C-alpha positions in Angstrom: 162.8 88.0 154.4 165.7 88.1 156.8 166.7 84.9 158.6 166.4 85.0 162.4 169.5 83.2 164.2 169.9 82.6 167.7 173.2 83.3 169.3 173.9 81.3 172.7 176.3 81.7 175.5 179.4 80.0 174.1 181.6 77.5 175.9 184.3 79.9 177.4 186.8 77.1 178.4 188.3 75.4 181.3 185.1 73.8 182.4 183.1 76.9 183.1 179.4 76.0 182.8 177.8 79.4 183.5 178.3 83.0 183.4 176.6 86.2 185.0 175.5 89.1 182.7 177.3 92.3 183.8 176.5 94.8 181.0 174.5 94.6 177.8 176.7 96.4 175.0 173.7 96.5 172.7 170.0 97.3 172.6 167.0 95.8 170.8 166.9 97.1 167.4 170.7 98.1 167.2 172.6 97.0 164.1 175.7 94.8 164.9 178.5 93.9 162.7 180.0 90.5 162.6 182.2 89.9 165.8 181.0 92.8 167.5 180.8 92.4 171.3 177.2 92.2 172.5 177.4 91.6 176.2 180.1 91.7 179.1 179.7 88.6 181.4 181.6 87.4 184.5 182.7 83.8 184.7 184.2 82.3 187.8 187.6 83.3 186.3 187.3 86.7 184.7 185.3 89.3 182.9 184.7 88.6 179.1 183.1 90.5 176.4 181.3 88.0 174.2 181.4 88.9 170.4 178.4 87.7 168.2 179.4 85.9 165.2 176.3 87.3 163.0 175.7 90.5 161.6 172.4 92.0 161.5 169.7 93.6 163.7 169.2 92.5 167.4 165.6 91.5 167.7 165.6 89.9 171.2 167.9 90.0 174.4 167.8 87.0 176.8 168.4 87.9 180.5 168.8 90.9 182.7 172.1 92.2 184.1 173.0 90.4 187.2 171.2 87.1 185.9 173.2 83.9 185.7 173.1 81.9 182.5 174.3 78.5 181.7 176.4 77.8 178.7 174.2 77.1 175.7 171.5 79.4 176.8 170.1 82.0 174.4 171.9 85.4 174.6 170.4 87.4 171.6 168.6 86.7 168.3 169.8 88.6 165.2 167.9 89.2 162.1 170.4 88.5 159.3 170.1 89.8 155.7 170.1 92.8 153.7 166.8 94.0 154.9 167.7 93.5 158.5 170.9 95.6 157.9 169.0 98.4 156.2 166.6 99.0 159.0 165.4 97.9 162.5 162.7 95.5 163.0 160.1 95.3 165.7 161.4 93.2 168.6 159.4 89.8 168.8 158.2 88.2 172.0 161.1 86.3 173.5 160.7 82.8 172.5 162.7 79.8 171.5 163.8 81.2 167.9 166.2 78.8 166.5 168.6 79.1 163.4 167.6 76.8 160.5 169.6 73.7 160.5 172.5 73.3 158.0 170.5 70.5 156.3 167.8 73.0 155.7 170.0 75.9 154.1 170.9 75.9 150.6 174.7 76.6 150.2 174.2 80.0 148.8 172.0 80.9 151.5 174.2 80.3 154.3 174.7 83.3 156.7 178.2 84.8 156.7 180.3 84.3 159.9 183.6 85.3 160.9 185.1 81.8 161.7 186.9 83.5 164.7 186.8 81.4 167.9 186.4 81.9 171.6 188.0 79.2 173.9 186.0 76.0 173.2 183.6 77.9 170.7 183.9 78.3 167.0 181.6 80.6 164.7 180.2 78.5 161.8 182.2 78.1 158.6 180.7 78.1 155.4 178.4 74.9 154.9 180.4 73.6 151.9 183.5 73.4 154.0 182.1 72.3 157.2 182.7 68.6 158.4 179.7 67.7 160.6 180.3 65.1 163.2 177.0 63.4 163.7 177.0 60.8 166.6 175.5 57.6 166.1 172.4 57.1 168.1 171.1 54.0 169.5 168.6 52.2 167.2 165.3 51.9 168.9 162.3 49.9 167.7 159.9 51.7 165.3 156.9 53.1 167.2 153.3 52.2 166.7 151.9 54.3 163.7 148.8 54.8 165.7 150.4 55.7 168.8 152.7 58.1 167.0 149.7 60.0 165.4 148.1 60.4 168.9 151.2 61.4 170.5 151.8 65.2 170.8 154.3 66.9 168.4 158.0 67.0 169.7 158.6 70.0 171.8 162.0 71.8 171.5 163.9 71.9 174.9 164.3 75.5 176.1 167.8 76.5 177.1 168.2 77.4 180.9 168.9 76.0 184.2 167.4 72.7 185.3 167.2 69.2 183.8 164.4 70.3 181.4 166.6 73.2 180.1 169.4 71.7 178.4 170.5 69.8 181.4 170.8 66.0 181.6 167.4 64.5 182.0 167.1 60.8 182.2 165.7 59.5 178.9 163.2 57.0 180.0 163.9 54.0 178.0 165.6 56.0 175.2 169.0 54.4 175.4 168.4 51.1 177.2 169.3 49.0 174.4 172.7 47.8 173.0 174.8 49.8 170.8 176.7 53.1 170.7 175.6 56.2 172.6 175.8 59.7 171.4 179.2 60.7 172.8 182.2 62.1 171.1 184.6 63.0 173.8 186.6 60.4 175.6 186.6 62.9 178.7 182.8 62.6 178.9 183.1 58.7 178.9 185.8 58.5 181.5 183.9 61.1 183.8 180.7 58.8 183.4 182.7 55.6 184.3 184.5 57.3 187.4 181.0 58.1 188.8 179.3 54.9 187.6 176.9 56.6 185.2 175.1 54.8 182.4 175.4 57.0 179.4 172.5 55.2 177.7 170.1 56.6 180.2 171.1 60.2 179.8 169.5 62.6 177.3 172.3 64.9 175.7 171.7 68.6 175.1 174.1 68.9 172.3 173.3 68.7 168.6 171.5 65.6 167.8 171.2 64.5 171.3 175.1 64.8 171.8 176.0 64.0 175.4 178.4 66.9 176.6 180.5 67.1 179.8 177.9 69.6 181.3 175.3 66.8 181.1 177.3 64.3 183.0 178.5 67.0 185.6 175.0 68.1 186.2 173.7 64.4 186.6 176.6 63.9 189.0 175.3 67.1 191.1 171.7 65.9 191.0 172.8 62.5 192.4 174.7 64.1 195.2 171.8 66.4 196.1 169.6 63.2 196.1 172.1 61.4 198.4 172.3 64.5 200.8 168.5 64.6 200.9 168.2 61.0 201.6 170.8 61.2 204.3 169.4 64.1 206.1 165.7 63.0 205.8 165.5 62.3 209.5 167.2 65.9 210.4 165.0 67.5 207.7 161.7 66.1 209.5 162.5 68.4 212.4 163.0 71.9 211.3 165.6 74.2 213.2 164.2 77.0 215.0 164.1 80.2 213.0 166.8 81.8 215.0 169.1 78.9 214.0 168.4 78.6 210.3 171.1 81.2 209.4 171.7 83.1 206.3 172.0 81.3 203.1 174.9 82.3 200.6 175.0 80.6 197.3 178.3 78.9 196.2 178.5 80.3 192.7 180.7 82.2 190.6 184.3 82.5 191.7 183.4 81.2 195.3 181.8 78.3 193.8 184.7 77.4 191.5 187.1 77.8 194.4 185.0 75.5 196.6 184.8 73.0 193.9 188.4 72.9 193.1 189.5 72.9 196.9 187.0 70.0 197.6 188.5 67.9 194.4 191.8 68.6 195.7 191.3 67.2 199.1 189.3 64.2 197.7 191.7 63.2 195.1 195.2 64.0 196.3 196.9 62.4 199.3 198.8 65.6 200.5 201.5 66.1 203.2 203.0 69.0 204.6 206.3 69.9 205.8 207.8 73.1 207.1 210.9 74.9 208.3 212.1 78.2 209.6 214.5 80.2 207.7 216.5 83.2 208.6 215.8 85.6 205.8 217.9 88.4 206.9 220.4 88.2 204.0 217.4 87.8 201.4 216.1 91.3 202.8 219.6 92.7 202.5 220.0 91.4 198.9 216.4 92.9 198.0 217.5 96.3 199.5 220.7 96.3 197.6 219.0 95.6 194.3 216.3 98.3 195.0 219.1 100.8 195.8 220.6 100.5 192.4 219.2 101.6 189.2 216.4 99.7 187.5 212.9 98.6 188.5 212.0 97.7 192.3 212.2 93.9 192.9 209.7 92.4 195.4 210.2 89.7 197.8 207.8 87.7 196.0 209.8 87.9 192.7 213.0 86.7 194.6 211.0 83.8 196.0 209.5 83.1 192.5 213.1 82.8 191.1 214.2 80.6 194.2 211.1 78.3 193.3 212.1 78.0 189.7 215.7 77.0 190.6 214.4 74.5 193.2 212.1 72.9 190.7 215.0 72.5 188.2 216.7 70.4 191.0 213.5 68.5 192.0 211.4 68.2 189.0 209.0 65.7 190.6 207.3 68.5 192.1 206.4 70.2 188.7 204.2 67.5 187.6 200.7 66.2 187.5 199.1 62.8 188.1 197.3 61.0 185.3 195.0 58.8 187.5 193.4 56.9 184.8 196.8 55.8 183.2 198.4 55.5 186.7 201.2 57.7 185.4 203.0 60.7 186.9 203.7 63.5 184.0 206.7 65.3 184.4 206.2 68.8 182.9 209.1 70.4 180.9 208.1 74.2 181.8 207.4 75.9 184.9 204.3 78.0 184.8 204.3 79.6 188.4 200.9 80.4 189.9 200.7 82.8 192.7 197.7 83.4 195.1 196.2 87.0 194.9 193.4 88.1 197.1 190.9 90.5 195.3 187.5 92.0 196.0 185.9 89.0 194.0 187.9 86.3 196.1 191.0 84.4 195.8 192.4 83.9 192.2 195.8 82.3 191.1 197.4 84.1 188.3 200.0 82.3 186.3 203.5 83.6 185.3 204.2 81.6 182.1 207.9 80.1 181.7 209.1 81.3 185.0 212.1 79.1 184.7 213.3 81.3 181.8 212.9 84.6 183.5 215.4 86.8 185.4 214.3 88.5 188.8 213.4 91.7 186.9 211.2 90.0 184.5 209.5 87.9 187.2 208.9 91.2 189.3 207.4 93.1 186.3 205.2 90.1 185.4 204.0 89.6 189.0 203.1 93.2 189.2 201.1 93.2 185.9 199.2 90.1 187.0 198.5 91.5 190.3 197.2 94.8 189.0 195.0 93.0 186.3 193.7 90.7 189.1 192.5 93.6 191.3 190.8 95.3 188.3 189.0 92.1 187.3 190.8 92.0 183.9 192.5 88.7 184.0 191.8 86.6 181.1 191.1 82.8 181.4 194.3 82.1 179.8 196.3 83.9 182.6 194.2 82.0 185.3 195.0 78.5 184.1 197.8 76.1 183.2 199.9 76.5 186.2 202.2 73.8 187.3 203.3 74.9 190.6 201.8 77.5 193.1 203.4 80.0 195.4 201.3 81.2 198.3 202.4 84.4 200.2 199.8 84.2 203.0 202.2 86.2 205.2 200.6 89.4 204.0 197.8 88.4 206.1 200.0 88.6 209.1 200.2 84.9 209.7 203.2 82.7 210.4 202.3 79.5 209.0 199.5 77.3 207.4 199.0 74.0 205.6 198.0 75.1 202.1 195.6 72.9 199.9 197.2 72.0 196.6 195.9 73.7 193.5 194.6 70.7 191.6 195.8 69.2 189.4 199.3 70.4 190.4 201.7 68.3 192.6 202.9 70.9 195.2 202.5 74.4 196.7 204.8 76.5 198.7 203.5 78.7 201.5 205.4 81.7 202.9 204.6 83.3 206.3 205.4 86.8 207.3 209.0 87.9 207.8 209.3 89.1 211.4 212.4 89.7 213.7 212.9 87.0 216.1 215.6 85.7 218.4 217.9 83.4 216.4 221.2 81.9 216.8 223.7 83.2 214.3 227.4 82.6 214.3 227.2 80.9 217.5 225.5 83.7 219.1 221.9 84.9 220.0 220.8 87.6 217.7 217.7 89.3 216.4 217.1 88.1 212.8 214.3 88.3 210.1 212.7 84.8 210.3 210.2 83.3 207.9 208.3 80.0 208.1 208.1 78.1 204.7 205.5 75.3 204.3 205.5 72.8 201.4 202.4 70.8 200.7 203.0 68.0 198.2 201.3 65.2 196.4 202.6 62.0 198.2 202.0 60.0 194.8 204.6 62.0 193.1 207.5 61.8 195.7 208.3 60.6 199.2 209.5 62.8 202.0 213.1 63.0 201.0 212.4 64.6 197.7 210.1 67.0 199.4 212.4 67.7 202.4 215.3 68.2 199.8 213.1 70.8 197.8 212.1 72.8 200.9 215.7 72.7 202.3 217.2 74.2 199.0 214.5 77.0 199.3 215.3 77.7 202.8 219.1 77.8 202.0 218.6 80.2 199.2 216.6 82.4 201.4 219.4 82.4 203.9 222.1 82.6 201.3 221.0 84.3 198.3 224.3 83.8 196.7 223.5 80.1 196.3 221.2 81.3 193.4 224.3 82.4 191.5 224.9 78.8 190.4 221.6 78.5 188.5 221.6 82.1 186.7 
């Protein structure tokens, strides 16, 4: 008899807790190989093809195209075994089919898997080589035998949205005693402490009741909703007229991720902004001279990226992050430069790795590649994370200035307005010059105004006199 194994939506990394099914790549009854992609999903960061770690026959697909699933929800069940690989099987009614536990399998019967990993997700290794971490649960008093006999059999918690579907339900009295709780991750413990949560009152959705980060975050969201309902109880009692209710648009996917990140930035970072106007006439002339020579075309954004890398070398405080729990500023050794890019899906921030080591030509090529990938929706999560400083060229929208919101957990962002002809005093005379406004928003915890002003002034000086950059090349 073949073994039916369930493959769930893996953790795709970077705190992503859900994904939307874009396209199924297999049908029920198809024979799939180990690590064959079975579904294409869209996360808040990128489109991802999800490979199945089991080889066999697809017996059930969970979810329709366009449906959003949480991490840990079932994707497919696969019949594994020689009989399953030889012929298709009839698709059973979708239900909570679960793979046998490692304790129930004999070492020789363990299904083969690739061992390859996605971000935050690893396919199973052979049982003999796998070290299983089993959290210690709180010891509870032994139940009354008579009451246990009368109680209904335990019911498996189905995967899906909501507290009863793998989310954090409060375990009534389950963890109210003293002793360790089912938590392995220090991050989960710290997150709970920051929000005043008692982990003993949470039921984890992980193996053996392990409390996951998603459990704590879901509890925080539920508490926020309860607080909002309580605060708005009086207003809710008087419904708005139908003409004033308005259309409701769900904050999910990329829009939801952006909303969460910007809110967190404004909540946690005491930011300040300074700005300056700069004469960009010489920078425009330098770009024209570069593009007139042989070689790839150079964009203004690439020149500004090189200027930012040089400025961060002089003012490393702005290429940092704050570890609030340790009350420490972490100065980062490499400049991974993010840049804001508007796409049909919304605003994304691709990251140019090791920008401080790149020439202008290299920066121009990488910026062009990442921009094209962002428009096509083909950026990987790795290309959208790990930035240490962000360059935001909002001048492409025809505006002169802005006060950017820092891309948490970075320490600063440089905003660039449009470059337009304006009256300007040059060489002691009034002339028409190409002028740009530069804005620097910075985390006031990492530096004072003198450092921020020095950084911005250096950038402006390089814009006005690009030859200054020759000292750093």
